LUMKE-597885 format. One record per atom (N, C-alpha, C, O): residue number from 1; chain; atom name; x, y, z. Coordinates in steps of 0.2 Angstrom, whole numbers, plus 5000, padded with zeros to 4 digits. Atoms other than C-alpha are relative to their C-alpha. Layout:
   pos   unit   site      x      y      z
   NUM      A     CA      X      Y      Z
...
END
This chain:
   pos   unit   site      x      y      z
     1      A      N   5003   5001   4993
     1      A     CA   5460   5451   5775
     1      A      C   4993   4998   4999
     1      A      O   4990   4995   5002
     2      A      N   5008   5001   5001
     2      A     CA   5442   5452   5768
     2      A      C   4999   4993   4997
     2      A      O   4993   4990   4999
     3      A      N   5001   5007   5002
     3      A     CA   5444   5435   5760
     3      A      C   5000   4995   5006
     3      A      O   4995   4991   5006
     4      A      N   5000   5004   4994
     4      A     CA   5448   5427   5777
     4      A      C   4994   5001   5004
     4      A      O   4991   4997   5007
     5      A      N   5006   4999   4996
     5      A     CA   5434   5436   5785
     5      A      C   4994   4997   4997
     5      A      O   4989   4995   5000
     6      A      N   5006   5003   5004
     6      A     CA   5422   5430   5771
     6      A      C   5000   4993   5002
     6      A      O   4994   4990   5003
     7      A      N   5000   5007   4998
     7      A     CA   5428   5412   5774
     7      A      C   4998   4999   5007
     7      A      O   4994   4994   5008
     8      A      N   5002   5001   4993
     8      A     CA   5426   5414   5792
     8      A      C   4993   5001   5002
     8      A      O   4990   4997   5005
     9      A      N   5007   4999   4999
     9      A     CA   5409   5421   5791
     9      A      C   4996   4994   4997
     9      A      O   4991   4992   5000
    10      A      N   5004   5006   5003
    10      A     CA   5403   5407   5779
    10      A      C   5001   4994   5004
    10      A      O   4996   4990   5004
    11      A      N   4999   5006   4996
    11      A     CA   5411   5394   5790
    11      A      C   4996   5000   5006
    11      A      O   4993   4995   5008
    12      A      N   5004   4999   4994
    12      A     CA   5402   5401   5805
    12      A      C   4993   4999   4998
    12      A      O   4989   4995   5002
    13      A      N   5007   5001   5002
    13      A     CA   5385   5401   5795
    13      A      C   4999   4992   4999
    13      A      O   4994   4990   5001
    14      A      N   5001   5007   5001
    14      A     CA   5388   5383   5790
    14      A      C   5000   4996   5006
    14      A      O   4996   4991   5007
    15      A      N   5000   5004   4993
    15      A     CA   5392   5377   5808
    15      A      C   4993   5002   5003
    15      A      O   4990   4997   5006
    16      A      N   5007   4998   4997
    16      A     CA   5376   5387   5814
    16      A      C   4994   4996   4997
    16      A      O   4990   4993   5000
    17      A      N   5006   5004   5004
    17      A     CA   5365   5378   5800
    17      A      C   5001   4993   5002
    17      A      O   4996   4990   5003
    18      A      N   4999   5007   4998
    18      A     CA   5373   5361   5805
    18      A      C   4997   4999   5007
    18      A      O   4994   4994   5008
    19      A      N   5002   5001   4993
    19      A     CA   5369   5364   5823
    19      A      C   4992   5000   5000
    19      A      O   4989   4996   5004
    20      A      N   5007   5000   5000
    20      A     CA   5351   5369   5819
    20      A      C   4997   4994   4997
    20      A      O   4992   4992   5000
    21      A      N   5002   5006   5003
    21      A     CA   5349   5354   5808
    21      A      C   5000   4994   5005
    21      A      O   4995   4990   5005
    22      A      N   5000   5006   4995
    22      A     CA   5355   5342   5822
    22      A      C   4995   5001   5005
    22      A      O   4992   4996   5007
    23      A      N   5005   4999   4994
    23      A     CA   5344   5350   5835
    23      A      C   4993   4999   4997
    23      A      O   4989   4995   5000
    24      A      N   5006   5002   5003
    24      A     CA   5329   5349   5823
    24      A      C   4999   4993   4999
    24      A      O   4993   4990   5000
    25      A      N   5001   5007   5000
    25      A     CA   5332   5331   5819
    25      A      C   4999   4997   5006
    25      A      O   4996   4992   5007
    26      A      N   5001   5003   4993
    26      A     CA   5334   5327   5837
    26      A      C   4993   5001   5003
    26      A      O   4990   4996   5005
    27      A      N   5007   4999   4998
    27      A     CA   5317   5335   5841
    27      A      C   4995   4996   4996
    27      A      O   4991   4993   4999
    28      A      N   5005   5004   5004
    28      A     CA   5309   5326   5826
    28      A      C   5000   4992   5003
    28      A      O   4995   4989   5004
    29      A      N   5000   5007   4998
    29      A     CA   5315   5309   5832
    29      A      C   4998   4999   5007
    29      A      O   4995   4994   5009
    30      A      N   5003   5000   4993
    30      A     CA   5310   5313   5850
    30      A      C   4992   5000   4999
    30      A      O   4989   4996   5003
    31      A      N   5008   5000   5001
    31      A     CA   5292   5317   5844
    31      A      C   4998   4993   4997
    31      A      O   4993   4990   4998
    32      A      N   5001   5007   5003
    32      A     CA   5293   5301   5833
    32      A      C   5000   4995   5005
    32      A      O   4995   4990   5005
    33      A      N   4999   5005   4994
    33      A     CA   5298   5290   5848
    33      A      C   4994   5001   5004
    33      A      O   4991   4996   5006
    34      A      N   5006   4999   4996
    34      A     CA   5284   5298   5858
    34      A      C   4994   4998   4997
    34      A      O   4990   4994   5000
    35      A      N   5006   5002   5003
    35      A     CA   5271   5295   5845
    35      A      C   5000   4992   5000
    35      A      O   4995   4989   5001
    36      A      N   4999   5007   5000
    36      A     CA   5277   5277   5843
    36      A      C   4998   4996   5007
    36      A      O   4995   4991   5007
    37      A      N   5001   5002   4993
    37      A     CA   5277   5274   5862
    37      A      C   4993   5000   5002
    37      A      O   4990   4996   5004
    38      A      N   5007   4999   4998
    38      A     CA   5260   5281   5864
    38      A      C   4995   4995   4996
    38      A      O   4990   4993   4999
    39      A      N   5004   5004   5004
    39      A     CA   5253   5271   5850
    39      A      C   5001   4993   5002
    39      A      O   4996   4989   5003
    40      A      N   4999   5007   4997
    40      A     CA   5261   5255   5857
    40      A      C   4996   4999   5006
    40      A      O   4993   4994   5008
    41      A      N   5004   5000   4994
    41      A     CA   5254   5259   5874
    41      A      C   4993   4999   4999
    41      A      O   4989   4996   5003
    42      A      N   5007   5000   5001
    42      A     CA   5237   5263   5868
    42      A      C   4998   4993   4997
    42      A      O   4992   4990   4999
    43      A      N   5001   5006   5003
    43      A     CA   5237   5247   5857
    43      A      C   5000   4994   5006
    43      A      O   4995   4990   5006
    44      A      N   5000   5005   4995
    44      A     CA   5242   5236   5872
    44      A      C   4995   5001   5005
    44      A      O   4992   4996   5008
    45      A      N   5005   4999   4995
    45      A     CA   5230   5244   5884
    45      A      C   4993   4998   4997
    45      A      O   4989   4994   5001
    46      A      N   5007   5002   5003
    46      A     CA   5215   5241   5872
    46      A      C   5000   4992   4999
    46      A      O   4995   4989   5001
    47      A      N   5000   5007   5001
    47      A     CA   5221   5223   5869
    47      A      C   4999   4997   5007
    47      A      O   4996   4992   5008
    48      A      N   5001   5003   4993
    48      A     CA   5222   5220   5888
    48      A      C   4993   5000   5002
    48      A      O   4990   4995   5005
    49      A      N   5008   4999   4998
    49      A     CA   5204   5227   5891
    49      A      C   4996   4995   4996
    49      A      O   4992   4991   4998
    50      A      N   5004   5004   5004
    50      A     CA   5197   5218   5876
    50      A      C   5001   4993   5001
    50      A      O   4997   4988   5002
    51      A      N   4998   5007   4999
    51      A     CA   5207   5202   5879
    51      A      C   4997   4997   5007
    51      A      O   4995   4992   5007
    52      A      N   5002   5002   4994
    52      A     CA   5202   5202   5897
    52      A      C   4992   4998   5000
    52      A      O   4990   4993   5003
    53      A      N   5008   5001   5001
    53      A     CA   5183   5204   5893
    53      A      C   4999   4994   4996
    53      A      O   4994   4990   4998
    54      A      N   5001   5006   5004
    54      A     CA   5184   5191   5880
    54      A      C   5002   4993   5003
    54      A      O   4998   4988   5003
    55      A      N   4998   5006   4996
    55      A     CA   5193   5179   5891
    55      A      C   4995   4998   5006
    55      A      O   4993   4992   5007
    56      A      N   5005   5001   4995
    56      A     CA   5180   5181   5905
    56      A      C   4993   4997   4996
    56      A      O   4990   4993   4999
    57      A      N   5006   5003   5004
    57      A     CA   5166   5178   5892
    57      A      C   5001   4993   4998
    57      A      O   4997   4989   4998
    58      A      N   4998   5007   5002
    58      A     CA   5175   5162   5886
    58      A      C   4999   4996   5006
    58      A      O   4997   4990   5005
    59      A      N   5000   5004   4994
    59      A     CA   5176   5156   5904
    59      A      C   4992   4999   5001
    59      A      O   4990   4993   5003
    60      A      N   5007   5001   4998
    60      A     CA   5157   5159   5907
    60      A      C   4997   4996   4994
    60      A      O   4992   4991   4996
    61      A      N   5003   5005   5005
    61      A     CA   5153   5151   5890
    61      A      C   5002   4993   5001
    61      A      O   4998   4989   4999
    62      A      N   4997   5007   4999
    62      A     CA   5164   5136   5893
    62      A      C   4996   4997   5006
    62      A      O   4994   4991   5005
    63      A      N   5003   5003   4995
    63      A     CA   5156   5133   5910
    63      A      C   4993   4999   4999
    63      A      O   4990   4993   5000
    64      A      N   5007   5001   5002
    64      A     CA   5138   5136   5904
    64      A      C   4999   4994   4995
    64      A      O   4995   4990   4995
    65      A      N   5000   5005   5005
    65      A     CA   5142   5125   5889
    65      A      C   5001   4993   5003
    65      A      O   4998   4988   5001
    66      A      N   4998   5006   4997
    66      A     CA   5149   5111   5900
    66      A      C   4994   4998   5004
    66      A      O   4992   4992   5004
    67      A      N   5005   5001   4996
    67      A     CA   5134   5112   5912
    67      A      C   4994   4997   4995
    67      A      O   4991   4992   4996
    68      A      N   5006   5002   5004
    68      A     CA   5121   5111   5897
    68      A      C   5002   4994   4996
    68      A      O   4997   4989   4996
    69      A      N   4998   5006   5003
    69      A     CA   5131   5097   5888
    69      A      C   4999   4994   5006
    69      A      O   4998   4989   5004
    70      A      N   5000   5005   4995
    70      A     CA   5132   5088   5905
    70      A      C   4992   4998   5001
    70      A      O   4991   4992   5003
    71      A      N   5007   5002   4999
    71      A     CA   5113   5089   5907
    71      A      C   4997   4996   4994
    71      A      O   4993   4992   4995
    72      A      N   5002   5004   5006
    72      A     CA   5111   5083   5889
    72      A      C   5002   4993   5000
    72      A      O   4999   4988   4998
    73      A      N   4997   5007   5000
    73      A     CA   5123   5068   5891
    73      A      C   4998   4996   5007
    73      A      O   4999   4990   5007
    74      A      N   5001   5003   4994
    74      A     CA   5118   5065   5909
    74      A      C   5006   4999   5005
    74      A      O   5006   4996   5010
    75      A      N   4994   5000   4996
    75      A     CA   5136   5067   5915
    75      A      C   5004   5006   4999
    75      A      O   5006   5008   4994
    76      A      N   4997   4994   5000
    76      A     CA   5144   5083   5920
    76      A      C   5008   4999   4999
    76      A      O   5011   5002   4995
    77      A      N   4993   5001   5001
    77      A     CA   5161   5075   5921
    77      A      C   5002   4998   4992
    77      A      O   5007   5001   4990
    78      A      N   4999   5002   5007
    78      A     CA   5160   5068   5903
    78      A      C   5000   5007   4996
    78      A      O   5004   5008   4991
    79      A      N   5001   4993   5004
    79      A     CA   5154   5086   5897
    79      A      C   5007   5004   5001
    79      A      O   5009   5007   4997
    80      A      N   4994   4996   4998
    80      A     CA   5169   5094   5906
    80      A      C   5006   4997   4996
    80      A      O   5010   5001   4993
    81      A      N   4995   5003   5004
    81      A     CA   5181   5081   5897
    81      A      C   4999   5002   4993
    81      A      O   5004   5004   4989
    82      A      N   5001   4998   5007
    82      A     CA   5173   5085   5880
    82      A      C   5002   5008   4999
    82      A      O   5005   5009   4994
    83      A      N   4999   4993   5000
    83      A     CA   5174   5104   5883
    83      A      C   5008   5001   5000
    83      A      O   5011   5005   4996
    84      A      N   4993   5000   4999
    84      A     CA   5192   5102   5889
    84      A      C   5004   4998   4994
    84      A      O   5009   5001   4992
    85      A      N   4997   5003   5006
    85      A     CA   5197   5092   5874
    85      A      C   4999   5005   4994
    85      A      O   5004   5006   4990
    86      A      N   5001   4995   5005
    86      A     CA   5189   5105   5862
    86      A      C   5005   5006   5001
    86      A      O   5007   5008   4996
    87      A      N   4995   4994   4999
    87      A     CA   5199   5119   5870
    87      A      C   5007   4998   4999
    87      A      O   5011   5002   4996
    88      A      N   4993   5002   5002
    88      A     CA   5215   5109   5869
    88      A      C   5001   4999   4992
    88      A      O   5006   5001   4990
    89      A      N   4999   5000   5008
    89      A     CA   5212   5106   5850
    89      A      C   5000   5007   4998
    89      A      O   5004   5008   4993
    90      A      N   4999   4993   5002
    90      A     CA   5209   5124   5848
    90      A      C   5007   5003   5002
    90      A      O   5009   5007   4997
    91      A      N   4993   4998   4998
    91      A     CA   5225   5128   5857
    91      A      C   5005   4997   4996
    91      A      O   5010   5001   4994
    92      A      N   4996   5003   5005
    92      A     CA   5234   5116   5846
    92      A      C   5000   5003   4993
    92      A      O   5005   5004   4990
    93      A      N   5001   4997   5006
    93      A     CA   5227   5123   5831
    93      A      C   5003   5007   4999
    93      A      O   5007   5009   4995
    94      A      N   4997   4993   5000
    94      A     CA   5232   5141   5836
    94      A      C   5008   4999   5001
    94      A      O   5012   5003   4998
    95      A      N   4992   5001   5000
    95      A     CA   5250   5134   5840
    95      A      C   5003   4998   4993
    95      A      O   5008   5001   4992
    96      A      N   4997   5001   5006
    96      A     CA   5252   5127   5823
    96      A      C   4999   5006   4995
    96      A      O   5003   5006   4990
    97      A      N   5001   4994   5004
    97      A     CA   5246   5143   5815
    97      A      C   5003   5006   5003
    97      A      O   5003   5012   5000
    98      A      N   4997   4994   4997
    98      A     CA   5257   5154   5826
    98      A      C   5005   5004   4995
    98      A      O   5005   5010   4996
    99      A      N   4996   4997   5004
    99      A     CA   5269   5158   5812
    99      A      C   4996   5005   4995
    99      A      O   4998   5011   4994
   100      A      N   5004   4996   5004
   100      A     CA   5255   5165   5801
   100      A      C   4997   5006   5004
   100      A      O   4997   5012   5002
   101      A      N   5002   4995   4996
   101      A     CA   5249   5175   5816
   101      A      C   5005   5005   5001
   101      A      O   5004   5011   5001
   102      A      N   4994   4995   4999
   102      A     CA   5266   5182   5819
   102      A      C   5001   5004   4994
   102      A      O   5002   5010   4995
   103      A      N   5000   4996   5006
   103      A     CA   5267   5187   5801
   103      A      C   4995   5006   5000
   103      A      O   4997   5011   4998
   104      A      N   5005   4995   5000
   104      A     CA   5251   5196   5802
   104      A      C   5001   5006   5005
   104      A      O   5000   5011   5003
   105      A      N   4999   4995   4995
   105      A     CA   5255   5205   5818
   105      A      C   5006   5004   4998
   105      A      O   5005   5010   4999
   106      A      N   4994   4996   5002
   106      A     CA   5272   5210   5811
   106      A      C   4998   5005   4995
   106      A      O   5000   5011   4994
   107      A      N   5002   4995   5006
   107      A     CA   5264   5217   5795
   107      A      C   4996   5006   5003
   107      A      O   4997   5011   5001
   108      A      N   5004   4994   4997
   108      A     CA   5251   5227   5805
   108      A      C   5004   5005   5004
   108      A      O   5003   5011   5003
   109      A      N   4996   4995   4996
   109      A     CA   5263   5234   5817
   109      A      C   5005   5004   4996
   109      A      O   5006   5010   4997
   110      A      N   4995   4997   5005
   110      A     CA   5276   5238   5803
   110      A      C   4996   5006   4997
   110      A      O   4999   5011   4996
   111      A      N   5004   4995   5003
   111      A     CA   5262   5248   5795
   111      A      C   4999   5006   5004
   111      A      O   4999   5012   5002
   112      A      N   5001   4995   4995
   112      A     CA   5259   5258   5811
   112      A      C   5007   5003   5001
   112      A      O   5007   5009   5002
   113      A      N   4994   4997   4998
   113      A     CA   5277   5260   5815
   113      A      C   5004   5004   4995
   113      A      O   5007   5009   4996
   114      A      N   4996   4997   5006
   114      A     CA   5284   5265   5798
   114      A      C   4995   5005   4996
   114      A      O   4996   5005   4990
   115      A      N   5004   4996   5004
   115      A     CA   5270   5277   5793
   115      A      C   5002   5007   5000
   115      A      O   5000   5011   5004
   116      A      N   4997   4993   5001
   116      A     CA   5279   5292   5787
   116      A      C   4996   5004   4995
   116      A      O   4997   5010   4994
END
């Protein structure tokens, strides 16, 4: 009977160790998910604030550039067309470079996401 008691005791210990391992792993992944979520939210928040301010700055610079160019050319309409065309060319350039931008973003985010 002592052999069966010993096996029963060892089996119970193995089950307890397995349960403890599962619980510890569950807690680890919960903390890892929390870390990644807060990192992503922090990144998006900073990008929204910085992007918003840069966008406002771009609007003011564009309007003031159009006015200055209009005064130099003597035609506000022509200056607005030139500024608009320049912005469209910039947009097309960014469109054609989008795959390189995607690769860069994925590389940077993967470094953050998989930092063990």
